[in-house]
SEVEX-506864 format. One record per residue: x negated, z, y of N, C-alpha, C in turn; residue in one letter. Coordinates in Angstrom, 1 decimal. Layout:
// residues N
ATOM; X; Z; Y; X; Z; Y; X; Z; Y; A
...
//
This chain:
// residues 241
ATOM; -74.9; 69.8; -22.3; -76.3; 69.8; -21.9; -76.2; 69.7; -20.2; H
ATOM; -76.8; 70.3; -19.2; -76.9; 69.4; -17.9; -77.7; 68.4; -17.8; R
ATOM; -77.1; 67.5; -16.4; -78.1; 66.7; -16.2; -79.4; 67.0; -16.4; D
ATOM; -80.4; 65.9; -17.0; -81.8; 66.2; -16.9; -82.2; 66.6; -15.8; L
ATOM; -82.6; 66.1; -14.6; -83.2; 66.0; -13.6; -82.5; 67.4; -12.9; H
ATOM; -81.4; 68.1; -13.0; -81.8; 69.5; -12.8; -82.1; 70.6; -12.9; S
ATOM; -83.4; 70.0; -14.2; -84.1; 71.3; -14.3; -86.0; 71.3; -13.2; F
ATOM; -86.1; 72.5; -13.6; -87.2; 72.8; -12.7; -88.5; 71.7; -12.9; P
ATOM; -88.5; 71.2; -12.0; -89.8; 70.6; -11.7; -90.7; 70.3; -10.4; T
ATOM; -90.3; 70.2; -9.4; -90.8; 70.4; -8.1; -91.1; 71.9; -8.2; R
ATOM; -90.6; 72.7; -8.3; -90.7; 74.4; -7.5; -91.6; 74.8; -8.2; R
ATOM; -91.7; 74.2; -9.7; -93.2; 74.9; -11.0; -94.0; 73.6; -10.5; S
ATOM; -94.4; 72.9; -9.7; -95.6; 72.7; -10.3; -97.1; 73.4; -9.8; S
ATOM; -97.0; 74.3; -8.2; -97.8; 75.0; -9.0; -98.4; 75.3; -10.4; D
ATOM; -97.5; 76.1; -11.0; -98.3; 75.9; -12.6; -99.0; 75.2; -13.4; L
ATOM; -98.3; 73.7; -13.0; -98.8; 72.5; -13.5; -100.4; 72.9; -12.9; Y
ATOM; -100.7; 72.9; -11.6; -101.5; 72.9; -11.2; -102.6; 73.9; -11.5; D
ATOM; -102.0; 75.0; -12.0; -102.7; 76.1; -12.9; -103.3; 75.3; -14.3; I
ATOM; -102.6; 74.7; -15.0; -102.3; 74.3; -16.3; -103.7; 73.1; -15.8; Q
ATOM; -103.6; 72.0; -15.6; -104.7; 71.2; -15.0; -106.2; 71.5; -15.5; D
ATOM; -106.4; 72.8; -14.5; -107.8; 72.9; -14.5; -107.6; 73.7; -16.0; R
ATOM; -107.2; 74.7; -16.3; -107.3; 74.6; -17.5; -107.4; 74.1; -18.5; Y
ATOM; -106.5; 73.0; -18.7; -106.8; 72.0; -19.7; -108.0; 70.8; -19.6; V
ATOM; -108.9; 71.1; -18.2; -109.8; 70.0; -18.6; -111.2; 70.9; -18.6; A
ATOM; -111.0; 72.6; -19.3; -111.6; 73.5; -19.3; -111.6; 72.6; -21.0; L
ATOM; -110.4; 73.0; -22.2; -110.5; 72.7; -22.9; -111.1; 71.7; -23.5; L
ATOM; -111.0; 70.3; -22.4; -111.9; 68.8; -23.1; -113.2; 69.3; -23.1; C
ATOM; -113.3; 69.5; -22.7; -115.2; 69.8; -23.1; -115.4; 70.1; -24.5; R
ATOM; -114.3; 70.4; -25.4; -115.1; 71.1; -26.4; -113.6; 70.3; -27.7; E
ATOM; -112.7; 70.0; -26.9; -110.8; 69.3; -27.8; -110.4; 67.6; -27.2; N
ATOM; -111.8; 66.9; -26.4; -111.7; 65.4; -26.0; -110.3; 65.6; -25.0; G
ATOM; -110.2; 64.1; -25.2; -109.4; 63.6; -24.0; -108.1; 63.9; -24.5; D
ATOM; -106.8; 63.8; -23.0; -105.6; 64.3; -23.2; -105.3; 62.9; -24.3; P
ATOM; -104.3; 62.4; -25.5; -103.4; 61.6; -25.7; -102.4; 61.9; -25.8; I
ATOM; -101.2; 62.7; -24.7; -100.5; 63.1; -25.1; -99.6; 64.4; -24.3; G
ATOM; -98.4; 64.5; -25.2; -98.1; 65.1; -24.4; -97.0; 67.0; -25.4; Y
ATOM; -97.1; 68.0; -24.8; -95.7; 68.6; -25.5; -94.7; 69.0; -25.0; K
ATOM; -93.3; 68.9; -25.1; -92.1; 69.1; -24.6; -91.6; 70.1; -25.6; V
ATOM; -91.5; 71.7; -24.6; -91.2; 73.2; -25.3; -89.7; 73.0; -24.2; G
ATOM; -89.4; 74.1; -25.1; -87.8; 74.8; -25.2; -86.3; 73.4; -24.9; L
ATOM; -86.8; 72.6; -25.8; -85.7; 71.6; -25.5; -84.4; 71.6; -26.4; T
ATOM; -84.5; 72.6; -27.0; -83.1; 73.6; -27.8; -82.2; 74.5; -27.6; S
ATOM; -81.5; 74.4; -26.8; -80.5; 75.8; -27.1; -81.0; 77.4; -27.7; A
ATOM; -81.5; 76.8; -29.1; -82.5; 78.1; -30.1; -83.6; 78.5; -29.4; T
ATOM; -84.3; 77.3; -28.7; -85.6; 77.5; -28.4; -85.3; 78.7; -27.1; M
ATOM; -84.2; 77.9; -26.3; -84.9; 78.2; -24.9; -83.6; 80.2; -25.0; Q
ATOM; -82.8; 80.1; -26.1; -82.5; 81.3; -26.3; -83.2; 82.7; -26.9; A
ATOM; -84.3; 82.0; -27.7; -85.2; 82.6; -27.9; -86.8; 83.0; -27.2; F
ATOM; -86.2; 82.0; -26.2; -88.3; 82.8; -25.2; -87.2; 83.1; -24.5; C
ATOM; -86.2; 83.0; -24.0; -85.5; 83.7; -22.9; -85.4; 82.8; -21.2; R
ATOM; -86.0; 81.7; -22.0; -85.9; 80.7; -20.5; -85.1; 79.8; -20.7; I
ATOM; -84.7; 78.8; -20.0; -83.4; 78.3; -20.0; -83.8; 76.8; -19.0; D
ATOM; -85.5; 76.7; -19.2; -85.6; 75.1; -19.7; -86.2; 74.9; -20.0; H
ATOM; -86.7; 73.1; -19.7; -87.5; 72.6; -21.0; -89.0; 73.5; -19.8; P
ATOM; -90.1; 72.6; -20.7; -91.6; 73.4; -19.9; -92.8; 72.1; -20.7; I
ATOM; -93.7; 71.9; -19.8; -94.7; 70.5; -20.8; -95.4; 71.3; -21.0; G
ATOM; -96.7; 70.6; -21.6; -98.0; 70.8; -21.7; -99.1; 69.4; -22.5; G
ATOM; -100.3; 69.5; -22.4; -101.3; 68.6; -23.3; -101.6; 68.5; -24.3; V
ATOM; -101.7; 67.3; -25.0; -102.2; 67.5; -26.4; -103.1; 66.3; -26.4; V
ATOM; -104.8; 67.3; -27.0; -105.9; 66.9; -26.8; -106.8; 66.5; -28.1; L
ATOM; -107.2; 65.6; -27.9; -107.7; 64.7; -28.9; -107.9; 64.9; -30.0; A
ATOM; -108.6; 65.8; -30.3; -109.0; 67.2; -32.0; -108.0; 67.9; -32.5; S
ATOM; -107.5; 67.4; -31.4; -106.1; 68.5; -31.8; -104.8; 68.0; -32.7; R
ATOM; -105.2; 66.5; -33.0; -103.8; 65.7; -33.6; -104.3; 66.5; -35.4; V
ATOM; -103.6; 66.3; -35.6; -103.8; 65.9; -37.3; -102.7; 65.3; -37.6; H
ATOM; -102.8; 64.7; -38.7; -101.9; 63.4; -40.2; -101.8; 64.7; -40.9; R
ATOM; -100.7; 64.2; -40.9; -99.9; 65.0; -42.3; -100.4; 65.6; -43.7; S
ATOM; -100.1; 66.6; -44.4; -101.1; 67.2; -44.9; -102.6; 68.0; -44.8; E
ATOM; -102.2; 67.8; -43.6; -103.5; 69.0; -42.5; -103.7; 69.9; -43.0; A
ATOM; -104.9; 70.9; -43.2; -104.6; 72.5; -43.3; -105.4; 72.6; -42.3; K
ATOM; -105.1; 74.1; -41.9; -105.3; 74.8; -40.6; -105.4; 76.2; -41.4; V
ATOM; -106.1; 76.9; -40.9; -106.3; 78.4; -40.5; -105.6; 79.3; -39.8; R
ATOM; -105.3; 80.4; -39.9; -104.9; 81.3; -39.1; -105.7; 81.8; -38.7; R
ATOM; -106.7; 82.1; -39.0; -108.0; 82.5; -38.4; -108.3; 82.1; -37.6; S
ATOM; -107.7; 81.1; -36.9; -108.3; 79.9; -35.7; -107.6; 80.2; -34.6; D
ATOM; -106.6; 81.0; -35.1; -105.4; 80.7; -33.8; -105.4; 82.7; -32.9; F
ATOM; -104.7; 82.6; -32.2; -104.6; 84.5; -31.9; -103.0; 84.5; -32.7; G
ATOM; -101.9; 83.7; -32.7; -101.4; 84.1; -33.8; -100.3; 82.5; -33.6; R
ATOM; -100.8; 81.3; -34.9; -99.8; 80.7; -34.7; -98.9; 81.0; -35.4; L
ATOM; -98.3; 80.0; -34.7; -96.5; 78.9; -35.2; -96.7; 78.0; -34.5; G
ATOM; -95.7; 77.7; -35.8; -94.8; 76.3; -36.5; -93.4; 75.5; -35.5; L
ATOM; -93.8; 74.9; -35.3; -91.5; 73.8; -34.7; -92.6; 72.7; -34.9; E
ATOM; -90.6; 72.7; -35.8; -90.9; 71.1; -36.5; -89.9; 69.6; -35.5; F
ATOM; -90.4; 69.2; -35.1; -90.5; 68.4; -34.4; -90.0; 66.8; -34.5; E
ATOM; -89.2; 66.1; -33.9; -89.7; 64.7; -33.4; -90.4; 63.8; -32.2; I
ATOM; -91.3; 63.1; -32.6; -92.9; 62.9; -31.8; -92.3; 61.0; -31.6; A
ATOM; -92.6; 61.1; -30.4; -92.4; 59.6; -29.9; -93.5; 58.5; -29.9; V
ATOM; -94.4; 57.8; -30.2; -95.3; 57.3; -29.3; -94.6; 56.2; -28.3; R
ATOM; -96.2; 55.9; -27.1; -95.6; 55.1; -26.2; -95.5; 54.1; -26.1; I
ATOM; -94.8; 52.9; -26.0; -95.2; 51.2; -25.9; -95.7; 51.1; -24.3; K
ATOM; -94.9; 50.7; -23.5; -95.8; 50.5; -22.0; -95.6; 51.7; -21.0; S
ATOM; -96.3; 51.9; -20.0; -96.2; 52.4; -18.9; -94.4; 52.1; -18.3; D
ATOM; -94.3; 53.7; -18.5; -92.8; 54.3; -17.5; -93.0; 54.5; -16.0; I
ATOM; -92.6; 53.5; -15.5; -92.9; 54.0; -13.8; -91.9; 55.0; -13.1; P
ATOM; -92.0; 55.3; -12.6; -91.2; 56.6; -12.0; -90.3; 56.1; -11.8; A
ATOM; -88.6; 56.0; -11.8; -87.8; 55.5; -11.2; -87.2; 56.1; -10.2; A
ATOM; -87.3; 55.9; -9.1; -85.7; 56.6; -8.1; -84.9; 57.2; -8.2; A
ATOM; -84.2; 57.0; -8.8; -82.4; 58.4; -9.5; -83.7; 58.9; -11.0; A
ATOM; -84.2; 58.8; -11.3; -85.3; 59.3; -12.3; -84.7; 58.3; -13.5; G
ATOM; -85.3; 59.1; -14.9; -84.9; 58.5; -15.7; -84.0; 59.0; -16.8; H
ATOM; -83.5; 57.7; -17.4; -82.6; 58.6; -18.6; -83.0; 58.3; -20.6; T
ATOM; -82.9; 58.9; -21.4; -82.5; 58.1; -22.6; -82.8; 56.7; -22.9; G
ATOM; -81.4; 55.8; -22.3; -81.5; 55.0; -22.2; -82.6; 54.6; -21.5; E
ATOM; -82.8; 54.4; -20.2; -83.7; 54.1; -19.5; -85.1; 54.3; -19.9; T
ATOM; -85.4; 55.2; -21.0; -86.3; 55.4; -21.9; -86.8; 54.6; -23.1; I
ATOM; -86.6; 54.1; -23.8; -86.4; 54.0; -25.0; -87.1; 52.4; -25.0; A
ATOM; -86.8; 51.7; -24.1; -87.6; 50.6; -24.1; -88.6; 50.4; -23.9; P
ATOM; -89.1; 52.0; -24.0; -91.5; 52.0; -23.6; -91.3; 52.7; -24.9; H
ATOM; -90.7; 53.1; -25.5; -90.9; 54.1; -27.4; -90.7; 52.6; -28.4; I
ATOM; -92.2; 52.6; -29.4; -92.4; 51.8; -30.7; -92.3; 52.5; -31.0; D
ATOM; -92.6; 54.0; -31.5; -92.6; 54.7; -32.7; -92.4; 55.8; -32.4; G
ATOM; -92.1; 56.5; -33.4; -90.6; 57.4; -33.8; -91.3; 58.4; -35.6; V
ATOM; -91.4; 59.4; -35.4; -91.7; 60.6; -36.6; -91.3; 61.4; -36.4; C
ATOM; -91.0; 62.5; -37.7; -92.2; 63.1; -38.2; -92.8; 64.5; -37.6; A
ATOM; -92.6; 65.8; -37.7; -93.7; 66.0; -36.3; -93.7; 67.6; -36.7; A
ATOM; -95.2; 67.8; -36.9; -95.0; 69.9; -37.1; -96.2; 70.0; -35.4; I
ATOM; -95.6; 71.1; -34.4; -96.5; 71.6; -33.8; -97.3; 73.1; -33.7; E
ATOM; -98.4; 72.8; -33.8; -99.2; 74.4; -33.5; -99.3; 74.8; -32.4; L
ATOM; -98.4; 75.7; -32.2; -98.7; 76.7; -31.5; -99.9; 78.4; -31.2; V
ATOM; -100.0; 78.4; -30.2; -100.6; 79.5; -30.0; -100.5; 80.2; -29.1; D
ATOM; -99.3; 81.4; -29.7; -98.9; 82.5; -28.4; -99.6; 83.9; -28.0; D
ATOM; -100.5; 83.6; -28.8; -101.3; 85.0; -28.4; -100.6; 86.3; -28.7; R
ATOM; -99.5; 86.2; -29.8; -98.5; 87.6; -30.3; -98.3; 88.1; -28.4; A
ATOM; -97.9; 87.0; -28.0; -96.6; 87.0; -27.0; -95.7; 88.3; -27.5; A
ATOM; -95.1; 89.0; -26.3; -93.8; 89.7; -26.4; -93.0; 88.6; -25.9; D
ATOM; -91.8; 88.9; -26.9; -90.8; 87.8; -25.9; -89.4; 88.4; -25.9; Y
ATOM; -89.6; 89.2; -25.4; -88.3; 90.5; -24.8; -88.9; 89.7; -23.3; A
ATOM; -90.1; 90.1; -23.2; -90.9; 90.2; -21.5; -91.3; 89.0; -21.0; S
ATOM; -90.6; 87.6; -21.6; -91.7; 85.9; -22.0; -92.1; 86.4; -20.5; L
ATOM; -92.9; 85.3; -20.2; -93.1; 85.0; -18.6; -93.6; 83.6; -18.6; D
ATOM; -92.6; 82.5; -18.2; -92.3; 81.1; -17.9; -94.5; 81.0; -17.3; V
ATOM; -94.3; 81.5; -16.0; -95.8; 81.1; -15.1; -96.8; 81.3; -16.7; R
ATOM; -96.9; 82.3; -16.6; -98.0; 82.6; -17.9; -98.1; 81.7; -19.5; S
ATOM; -97.1; 81.5; -19.4; -96.8; 80.3; -20.7; -96.7; 78.6; -20.3; L
ATOM; -96.5; 78.0; -18.6; -97.2; 77.0; -18.9; -98.8; 76.7; -18.6; V
ATOM; -98.9; 77.7; -17.8; -100.5; 78.1; -16.9; -101.2; 77.8; -18.5; A
ATOM; -100.7; 78.5; -19.9; -101.5; 78.2; -21.2; -101.3; 77.2; -21.9; D
ATOM; -101.1; 76.1; -20.9; -100.3; 74.9; -22.1; -99.8; 74.8; -22.7; N
ATOM; -98.6; 75.5; -22.3; -97.3; 75.8; -22.7; -97.8; 75.8; -24.5; S
ATOM; -98.6; 76.6; -24.1; -99.2; 76.9; -25.6; -99.6; 76.4; -26.7; W
ATOM; -99.7; 74.3; -26.3; -100.1; 73.8; -27.8; -101.3; 74.0; -28.1; N
ATOM; -101.3; 74.2; -29.4; -102.6; 74.3; -30.2; -103.0; 73.4; -31.3; A
ATOM; -102.4; 71.8; -31.2; -102.4; 71.0; -32.5; -101.4; 69.9; -32.7; G
ATOM; -101.1; 68.9; -32.8; -100.0; 68.9; -33.8; -100.3; 68.2; -34.9; I
ATOM; -98.7; 68.2; -35.8; -99.0; 67.1; -37.2; -98.8; 66.1; -36.9; V
ATOM; -98.8; 65.8; -37.9; -97.8; 63.2; -38.1; -98.2; 63.0; -38.7; L
ATOM; -96.7; 62.6; -39.4; -96.4; 61.9; -40.0; -96.6; 60.3; -39.6; S
ATOM; -96.7; 59.2; -40.3; -96.8; 57.8; -39.6; -95.8; 57.6; -39.2; G
ATOM; -96.1; 56.8; -38.1; -94.9; 56.4; -37.3; -94.0; 54.9; -37.9; F
ATOM; -93.3; 55.5; -36.8; -92.4; 54.3; -38.1; -91.4; 53.4; -36.9; K
ATOM; -91.7; 52.5; -36.5; -91.3; 51.2; -35.6; -89.8; 50.8; -35.7; A
ATOM; -89.1; 51.5; -36.5; -87.5; 51.1; -36.7; -87.2; 51.7; -37.2; A
ATOM; -86.2; 52.9; -36.5; -85.4; 53.9; -36.9; -84.2; 54.3; -36.4; W
ATOM; -82.9; 55.0; -37.5; -81.8; 54.9; -37.1; -82.2; 56.1; -35.8; P
ATOM; -80.0; 55.9; -35.5; -80.2; 56.5; -34.7; -81.0; 58.4; -35.1; D
ATOM; -81.7; 59.0; -33.7; -82.0; 59.7; -33.9; -81.2; 61.3; -33.9; L
ATOM; -80.1; 61.1; -32.8; -79.3; 62.5; -32.4; -78.5; 62.8; -33.9; A
ATOM; -78.3; 62.2; -34.7; -77.5; 62.6; -35.6; -78.5; 63.3; -37.2; P
ATOM; -79.7; 63.2; -36.8; -80.6; 63.3; -37.7; -80.8; 64.9; -38.3; L
ATOM; -80.3; 64.9; -39.9; -81.2; 66.4; -39.8; -82.7; 66.9; -40.0; R
ATOM; -82.8; 67.7; -39.7; -83.9; 67.5; -40.1; -84.2; 69.8; -40.9; G
ATOM; -85.0; 69.1; -42.0; -85.1; 70.6; -42.9; -86.9; 71.1; -42.9; R
ATOM; -87.1; 72.3; -42.6; -88.1; 72.7; -42.8; -88.1; 73.5; -44.1; A
ATOM; -89.2; 73.6; -44.7; -89.6; 74.7; -46.1; -90.0; 75.3; -46.0; T
ATOM; -90.9; 75.9; -46.4; -92.5; 76.7; -46.8; -92.4; 77.1; -48.8; E
ATOM; -93.1; 76.6; -49.3; -93.2; 76.5; -50.4; -92.5; 76.0; -50.9; G
ATOM; -91.2; 74.8; -50.6; -90.4; 74.5; -51.1; -89.0; 75.5; -50.6; G
ATOM; -88.9; 76.9; -50.2; -87.9; 77.5; -49.7; -87.5; 76.5; -48.6; N
ATOM; -85.9; 76.3; -48.2; -85.3; 76.2; -47.2; -85.6; 77.1; -46.2; L
ATOM; -86.4; 77.3; -45.2; -86.5; 78.4; -43.8; -86.2; 77.7; -42.6; I
ATOM; -85.4; 76.8; -42.8; -84.8; 76.4; -41.3; -83.8; 74.9; -41.1; G
ATOM; -83.2; 74.4; -40.3; -83.3; 73.1; -40.0; -82.5; 72.7; -39.0; E
ATOM; -82.5; 71.1; -39.0; -82.1; 71.4; -37.4; -81.2; 69.8; -36.6; G
ATOM; -81.1; 69.5; -36.0; -80.6; 67.9; -35.8; -81.1; 66.5; -34.5; Y
ATOM; -81.7; 65.9; -34.8; -82.2; 65.1; -33.4; -81.4; 65.5; -32.4; G
ATOM; -80.4; 65.8; -32.1; -79.1; 66.0; -30.9; -79.8; 67.4; -30.7; R
ATOM; -80.0; 68.1; -31.5; -80.3; 69.6; -30.8; -81.7; 69.6; -29.8; D
ATOM; -81.9; 68.5; -29.5; -83.1; 68.0; -28.7; -82.3; 67.6; -26.9; I
ATOM; -82.2; 68.5; -26.4; -81.4; 68.0; -25.2; -80.5; 67.1; -25.2; L
ATOM; -79.5; 66.9; -26.2; -78.6; 66.3; -27.0; -79.5; 64.8; -27.4; G
ATOM; -80.5; 64.0; -27.4; -80.9; 63.1; -28.0; -82.7; 63.8; -27.6; H
ATOM; -83.7; 62.8; -28.7; -85.3; 63.4; -28.5; -85.7; 63.1; -26.8; P
ATOM; -85.2; 61.3; -26.9; -85.2; 60.5; -25.5; -85.2; 60.7; -24.6; F
ATOM; -84.8; 62.0; -24.4; -84.3; 62.4; -23.3; -85.1; 63.6; -22.9; N
ATOM; -85.6; 64.3; -23.8; -87.2; 65.0; -23.5; -88.1; 64.3; -23.3; S
ATOM; -87.8; 62.9; -23.1; -89.2; 62.0; -23.1; -88.8; 61.3; -21.2; V
ATOM; -87.4; 61.4; -20.9; -87.1; 61.4; -20.3; -87.2; 62.7; -18.9; A
ATOM; -87.3; 63.8; -19.0; -87.1; 64.6; -18.4; -88.9; 65.2; -18.5; W
ATOM; -89.7; 64.9; -19.4; -91.5; 64.7; -18.5; -91.6; 63.6; -18.1; L
ATOM; -91.0; 63.0; -18.0; -90.8; 61.5; -16.9; -91.1; 62.0; -15.6; A
ATOM; -90.0; 62.6; -15.7; -90.0; 62.9; -14.1; -90.8; 64.3; -14.0; G
ATOM; -91.3; 65.3; -14.5; -91.4; 66.3; -14.3; -92.8; 65.3; -14.1; Q
ATOM; -93.5; 64.5; -14.7; -95.3; 64.1; -13.9; -95.0; 63.2; -13.1; L
ATOM; -93.6; 62.4; -12.7; -93.3; 61.7; -11.6; -93.9; 62.5; -10.5; A
ATOM; -92.7; 63.2; -10.6; -93.1; 64.9; -9.1; -94.0; 65.3; -8.5; S
ATOM; -95.4; 65.1; -9.9; -96.5; 65.3; -9.5; -97.9; 63.8; -9.4; R
ATOM; -96.9; 63.3; -9.1; -97.6; 61.5; -8.9; -98.1; 61.4; -10.1; G
ATOM; -97.9; 61.4; -11.7; -99.0; 61.5; -12.6; -97.1; 60.2; -13.5; M
ATOM; -98.0; 59.9; -14.9; -96.2; 59.2; -15.6; -97.7; 58.6; -16.7; A
ATOM; -96.6; 59.1; -18.0; -96.9; 59.0; -18.7; -97.2; 56.8; -18.9; L
ATOM; -98.3; 56.7; -20.1; -99.3; 55.8; -20.3; -99.2; 55.3; -21.4; K
ATOM; -98.7; 54.0; -21.9; -98.8; 53.3; -23.1; -99.5; 54.4; -24.0; A
ATOM; -99.7; 54.4; -25.7; -100.4; 54.7; -26.9; -100.4; 56.1; -26.7; G
ATOM; -99.5; 56.5; -25.3; -99.9; 58.6; -25.5; -98.2; 58.3; -26.1; Q
ATOM; -98.5; 59.4; -26.8; -97.5; 60.7; -27.8; -96.9; 61.8; -27.2; V
ATOM; -95.7; 61.4; -27.4; -95.0; 62.9; -26.7; -93.9; 63.9; -27.4; V
ATOM; -94.6; 65.2; -27.6; -93.4; 66.1; -28.8; -92.8; 66.2; -28.1; M
ATOM; -91.3; 66.3; -28.8; -89.9; 66.2; -27.7; -89.3; 67.5; -27.9; T
ATOM; -89.8; 68.2; -29.0; -88.9; 69.7; -29.1; -88.4; 70.1; -30.6; G
ATOM; -88.8; 71.4; -30.7; -88.5; 72.0; -31.5; -86.2; 71.9; -32.4; S
ATOM; -86.8; 71.8; -33.3; -85.3; 71.5; -33.6; -84.1; 73.3; -33.9; V
ATOM; -85.5; 73.6; -34.3; -85.2; 75.1; -34.4; -86.0; 76.6; -34.1; M
ATOM; -85.9; 77.6; -34.5; -86.8; 78.9; -33.6; -88.2; 78.3; -34.3; K
ATOM; -89.2; 79.1; -33.5; -90.7; 78.9; -34.5; -91.1; 79.9; -35.6; T
ATOM; -91.4; 79.3; -36.4; -92.2; 80.6; -37.7; -93.4; 80.6; -37.4; V
ATOM; -93.7; 81.6; -37.2; -95.1; 82.7; -37.5; -95.7; 82.6; -39.6; F
ATOM; -96.5; 81.8; -39.1; -96.5; 82.2; -40.9; -97.4; 82.9; -41.4; P
ATOM; -97.5; 84.0; -42.4; -98.0; 85.2; -42.3; -98.5; 85.1; -44.2; E
ATOM; -98.5; 84.3; -44.1; -99.1; 84.1; -46.0; -100.0; 82.8; -45.8; H
ATOM; -99.8; 82.3; -46.5; -101.3; 81.1; -47.5; -99.7; 80.3; -48.1; D
ATOM; -99.7; 79.7; -47.6; -98.1; 78.2; -47.5; -98.8; 76.4; -47.5; A
ATOM; -97.3; 76.1; -48.1; -97.4; 74.7; -47.5; -96.1; 74.5; -46.8; Q
ATOM; -96.1; 74.0; -45.8; -94.5; 73.6; -45.1; -94.5; 72.5; -44.8; Y
ATOM; -93.5; 72.3; -45.1; -93.1; 70.7; -45.3; -91.7; 70.4; -43.9; R
ATOM; -91.5; 69.5; -43.4; -90.5; 68.8; -42.5; -89.9; 68.4; -42.4; F
ATOM; -88.9; 67.8; -43.5; -88.5; 66.0; -43.4; -86.8; 66.3; -42.8; E
ATOM; -87.4; 64.7; -42.0; -86.2; 64.1; -41.7; -85.8; 63.0; -41.3; I
ATOM; -84.4; 63.5; -41.9; -83.5; 61.6; -43.6; -84.0; 60.6; -42.4; E
ATOM; -83.6; 59.5; -43.2; -83.8; 58.6; -42.2; -85.3; 58.5; -41.5; G
ATOM; -86.6; 59.4; -41.2; -87.2; 59.8; -40.6; -88.6; 59.0; -41.4; L
ATOM; -88.5; 60.4; -42.2; -90.0; 60.6; -42.8; -90.4; 62.9; -43.1; G
ATOM; -91.9; 62.9; -43.3; -92.3; 63.7; -44.2; -92.9; 63.8; -43.1; V
ATOM; -93.2; 65.5; -43.5; -95.0; 65.7; -42.2; -95.0; 67.2; -43.4; V
ATOM; -96.6; 67.4; -43.6; -96.7; 68.8; -44.2; -98.0; 69.1; -43.6; E
ATOM; -97.9; 70.6; -43.9; -99.2; 71.3; -43.3; -99.5; 72.4; -44.2; V
ATOM; -100.6; 72.9; -44.5; -100.7; 73.7; -45.4; -102.0; 74.8; -44.5; Q
ATOM; -101.2; 75.9; -44.2; -101.5; 77.3; -43.6; -102.5; 78.0; -44.6; V
ATOM; -103.6; 78.4; -44.2; -104.4; 79.3; -45.6; -105.5; 80.3; -44.2; A
ATOM; -105.8; 81.1; -45.1; -106.5; 82.1; -44.0; -107.4; 82.1; -43.6; S
ATOM; -108.0; 81.3; -45.2; -110.2; 80.7; -45.2; -109.8; 79.4; -45.5; A
ATOM; -111.3; 79.4; -45.2; -111.6; 77.2; -45.3; -111.3; 77.2; -47.2; R
//
């Protein structure tokens, strides 16, 4: 992986200014921001979207779900599921002159869990995907589903995550697929926020990016994501209540 700080931050600040205005509108019905998502952190997802750097988005309070939540496809333009590792921030992360690394981020994290991100890509054409519209649209975040956070965890890089649909394997990936380590994803986010005069705060949740290609449910099914040594998260996708 390239040096974390070589990824675009400042030059795309105007896109995040637009995102901020959109998120402010979303807050009226979805509550306050409780954290962030980082997308396009794996080679698989970057190749899928044809974008070679991470992007960020905001997670809102009413869009946080516990494992075994039920969601309806009809509530989304087009629902996608991404299978991830989420972290919880223990203490405010100050800007660092040299930028943060996974190692400098680690002391600021007090919980890690298996997670599924709900994305709404509005039936995007991936052959001609425009990063400007993607970021401005809050990087497509439409919710997150979390397992219980663990206060102690093994080395995340070698952990394998396996996603199933109705018990059938549909994909897998490793913690190292997320920029080499999920904490590197948080370090990128800390840098992106610092470039805009912002910072990660205690209690916030960060979705670090999918270890495999997005799955688009086409029928009712139970989706499960298990990360060995970390936990299991499930979501029921239905067409109606």
